[in-house]
C-alpha positions, -999 to 999 in steps of 0.1 A, spaced: -804 311 211 -792 326 177 -771 360 188 -769 389 168 -739 417 171 -739 450 161 -704 465 157 -694 497 177 -651 497 169 -657 528 140 -679 548 158 -679 543 201 -647 521 203 -630 551 188 -647 577 210 -643 554 240 -605 547 235 -591 567 209 -612 603 217 -625 598 180 -594 600 167 -597 564 143 -589 576 109 -605 572 74 -573 553 65 -577 530 98 -611 519 91 -609 518 53 -580 490 62 -603 465 72 -636 479 63 -644 454 36 -635 422 57 -660 438 85 -685 437 60 -677 399 53 -678 391 92 -711 385 101 -724 417 119 -756 425 117 -754 461 121 -719 481 124 -718 516 140 -703 546 119 -697 580 131 -722 597 108 -734 624 132 -724 658 133 -702 656 165 -681 635 147 -677 655 116 -665 682 138 -641 661 149 -631 646 118 -625 683 100 -609 701 130 -588 674 143 -576 647 119 -578 673 91 -597 649 67 -633 649 47 -659 631 64 -678 629 34 -652 611 16 -652 590 49 -687 578 47 -684 575 12 -659 550 16 -677 531 45 -704 531 23 -687 513 -5 -663 493 16 -694 478 35 -723 475 12 -740 444 26 -739 452 62 -766 480 79 -748 507 90 -758 528 121 -751 559 139 -768 579 171 -794 603 161 -808 611 128 -839 629 118 -846 668 130 -824 668 162 -793 668 150 -773 691 172 -752 709 137 -749 746 142 -761 744 182 -795 740 201 -816 745 185 -808 736 146 -835 742 123 -850 711 113 -845 718 72 -809 713 80 -810 683 98 -834 668 71 -808 673 45 -775 662 68 -802 626 75 -812 625 33 -776 631 21 -765 598 48 -794 575 35 -791 583 -3 -751 579 2 -759 543 15 -740 548 48 -772 553 72 -797 522 72 -806 522 111 -810 548 138 -802 547 172 -823 573 191 -819 578 231 -851 586 245 -853 598 277 -821 624 282 -842 653 266 -878 640 267 -876 629 236 -904 607 237 -927 633 236 -909 665 218 -886 643 190 -897 612 182 -932 611 172 -925 632 143 -888 617 135 -893 578 137 -921 580 111 -900 606 91 -871 578 90 -890 550 87 -904 567 54 -867 573 41 -864 531 50 -843 537 80 -849 513 109 -851 528 143 -836 516 174 -848 534 203 -820 536 233 -834 541 271 -800 549 291 -797 534 326 -786 558 350 -783 555 392 -801 584 407 -832 591 430 -850 594 399 -845 561 377 -861 535 393 -879 505 379 -913 525 372 -888 550 353 -878 522 328 -914 509 326 -924 542 315 -901 550 290 -902 513 275 -935 515 272 -933 551 253 -907 537 235 -930 510 222 -958 530 216 -939 544 184 -933 511 172 -893 509 170 -878 479 153 -857 478 183 -855 488 218 -820 485 234 -804 493 272 -779 516 271 -754 513 296 -732 543 288 -712 544 321 -709 503 325 -731 508 357 -753 477 350 -746 447 376 -756 409 371 -783 413 394 -797 449 383 -801 436 346 -820 404 364 -846 427 374 -848 457 346 -848 432 314 -880 417 324 -894 449 329 -887 461 298 -900 427 280 -931 429 299 -936 464 286 -919 465 250 -951 443 235 -927 425 214 -901 444 200 -866 432 202 -844 440 226 -808 451 228 -779 453 250 -753 483 250 -726 486 280 -694 494 284 -661 480 304 -658 506 326 -662 490 356 -652 453 345 -686 439 348 -701 442 313 -688 409 298 -702 391 327 -737 414 323 -735 407 286 -737 368 296 -767 373 319 -787 396 291 -786 360 269 -801 337 295 -826 361 301 -835 363 262 -816 393 249 -809 382 215 -781 411 201 -754 426 219 -730 457 210 -692 446 209 -661 458 193 -627 445 177 -600 449 200 -579 467 204 -612 490 197 -628 470 224 -626 464 266 -611 495 286 -638 520 288 -653 508 252 -676 478 244 -666 438 256 -644 424 229 -665 406 202 -636 379 201 -643 367 240 -682 379 239 -688 351 206 -669 324 225 -687 329 257 -717 327 237 -707 299 223 -693 281 252 -732 288 271 -749 270 242 -758 299 218 -748 304 181 -740 330 159 -729 340 124 -698 359 131 -668 341 113 -643 343 140 -613 335 125 -617 364 99 -625 387 129 -589 372 143 -574 384 116 -593 418 116 -583 424 151 -547 415 147 -543 444 118 -559 469 139 -537 464 165 -507 467 140 -523 501 134 -530 509 168 -492 502 179 -478 519 147 -494 550 159 -491 547 194 -529 543 199 -543 530 233 -552 491 231 -582 485 254 -576 458 279 -601 443 306 -606 471 335 -607 459 369 -638 465 390 -637 503 396 -666 515 422 -656 555 414 -676 550 380 -710 544 403 -703 576 417 -694 601 389 -712 579 362 -692 596 332 -691 579 302 -658 564 289 -656 582 258 -662 610 277 -632 606 301 -614 597 268 -620 633 258 -620 651 288 -581 636 291 -577 647 255 -589 680 260 -572 686 294 -536 677 279 -542 703 252 -545 731 277 -520 714 301 -544 709 329 -543 669 323 -533 670 363 -562 680 372 -584 652 356 -595 641 394 -609 676 402 -627 681 371 -641 646 376 -651 656 415 -667 688 400 -690 670 373 -703 652 400 -714 681 424 -726 698 390 -744 669 382 -765 670 412 -770 708 413 -785 700 375 -809 676 395 -791 639 383 -795 643 342 -783 614 325 -746 612 321 -745 610 280 -740 627 253 -744 659 247 -753 663 285 -721 646 297 -698 663 277 -717 698 283 -712 687 322 -674 678 316 -665 712 297 -682 730 325 -667 711 349 -632 720 335 -642 757 330 -645 759 370 -617 740 376 -592 762 355 -609 797 366 -609 789 404 -642 800 406 -677 780 402 -699 795 374 -679 827 369 -681 816 333 -714 797 323 -717 778 289 -748 787 268 -759 752 269 -763 748 305 -784 781 303 -807 766 276 -807 743 300 -823 763 328 -844 774 304 -860 743 296 -842 733 264 -838 697 277 -877 690 287 -884 671 316 -846 667 324 -837 700 325 -858 732 349 -885 713 364 -885 705 401 -852 686 400 -824 715 391 -813 737 421 -835 767 423 -807 792 434 -785 782 404 -814 782 379 -824 816 390 -786 822 385 -783 810 355 -814 828 340 -800 862 352 -771 863 331 -771 886 299 -765 856 279 -797 843 286 -815 874 275 -797 868 241 -802 836 238 -838 843 244 -839 869 222 -821 843 193 -846 816 198 -878 841 196 -884 830 157 -889 793 158 -864 773 138 -890 757 119 -898 787 102 -859 790 90 -852 778 49 -826 761 37 -826 788 11 -817 814 38 -794 793 53 -775 784 19 -776 824 16 -759 828 47 -730 805 44 -721 806 8 -749 815 -18 -770 789 -43 -739 774 -57 -731 756 -29 -734 722 -29 -752 702 -1 -724 683 15 -703 719 14 -733 735 29 -737 710 58 -700 710 65 -697 750 70 -730 749 93 -711 722 113 -682 742 116 -694 779 118 -680 790 88 -648 779 60 -615 783 81 -611 749 90 -624 735 59 -598 750 43 -572 735 64 -585 704 63 -583 708 27 -548 725 28 -534 692 47 -540 668 17 -552 633 11 -556 612 43 -534 587 53 -530 550 42 -530 524 61 -523 488 51 -550 463 43 -545 426 35 -541 436 -3 -519 469 3 -485 450 10 -488 432 -27 -504 469 -42 -477 485 -26 -447 460 -40 -465 460 -78 -460 501 -77 -427 501 -63 -416 476 -91 -434 498 -117 -406 526 -104 -376 503 -116 -371 496 -149 -340 475 -145 -363 451 -125 -377 427 -148 -397 405 -127 -402 393 -88 -409 359 -80 -424 347 -48 -425 306 -36 -437 290 -11 -431 253 -16 -447 244 -50 -467 273 -53 -453 303 -72 -461 337 -81 -441 355 -106 -448 398 -111 -432 411 -143 -423 446 -147 -442 459 -178 -423 490 -175 -391 473 -183 -403 458 -216 
């Protein structure tokens, strides 16, 4: 079988291992070679969640990052989670006109050719996708529908058969099993893949997993034997650990098992070496193979959420209480009725768990998203029989619940782009600036980003020569530089000295 690879380095690899702290310059240093490496698809951080992180913490302009990725990787399809109307730009719910504007800017920019949409975490199959899928396809965007894997009393074989049938009915370009917690085992995937194939109606399947339990590389090889043609992998150091399996080892193992692929393994090794240098220079974590971890099957928290939790707790001086927060997440998930631990609910649960631990009193402060959850804002996953009724009643009795209900009286579908533009700065505001202000809920953090100056550059393959030539131009006394290796000779003349 000819195996295809979706690369996750810039998006899920960065989220899982670097808490989304991969800078524009880091990507730019390898992007052109990533485009030539033979990937079928490359994930990029083209989503409001990542835009907020890029502005707030990296102090970089995410639109500039998107333009760079489109320019440096013109030949490879680029994807991200979400797209269409369901973008959480200004909180839940977001006016569809704003989500559409964001999506269409990305499509026109050439950085968004494929949407990866999860279908079984908020009843998206009936609430969002019947309109979003044809909208995206009309824009020329391919659609891959993800079915998230979870372990709970609710998530049995019938659940996955039903969701696969529902996804297939929307006629996406692909369906993939998304194992965000790294919970799949070889035995379990032998059960699930035949069920999904039977119900997918011939639509190609893909597999996305994380190495959190140490099992994903073996699960990937089992998936190939079951006929899954596309695997999601990352380039080290943004692979392994809590991220996806390494493309280097996965491609090699696939080849040794008799499969073929179109990857340039030598080029990928060079890219990996350069990213390793960047990681070491900036003291960033390097993904390593993980030992088997039974605890993952208890809390089911995705690696990217744990990475961000660790980062956020350290910022407020509570990094020594991560274990308590994880234990609180377990209890919260049971009380909510076993929602899938995936964005955004996994982040919400992590935030609420941290608040409960920090305050020392459970639910003395309740985040808005949990109130919306109790109101049924997440479809079949919220407020419908599985959630603890006493907790639901407590949330709905809060004064804030009445405020949110009052705000939600006017359907967001009725809010026009003109109204939003007037609220955020007026008719002269560019579309890109409008989106940034909506995401950041104001201008202060955008001004802070601009004041931070241009993004930092990192060495690419051509950068050392460019740097040498730039330095040569500063010194008129240096007439030329000669570089020689064997009989090969390169002479750089300094035109500034002439």
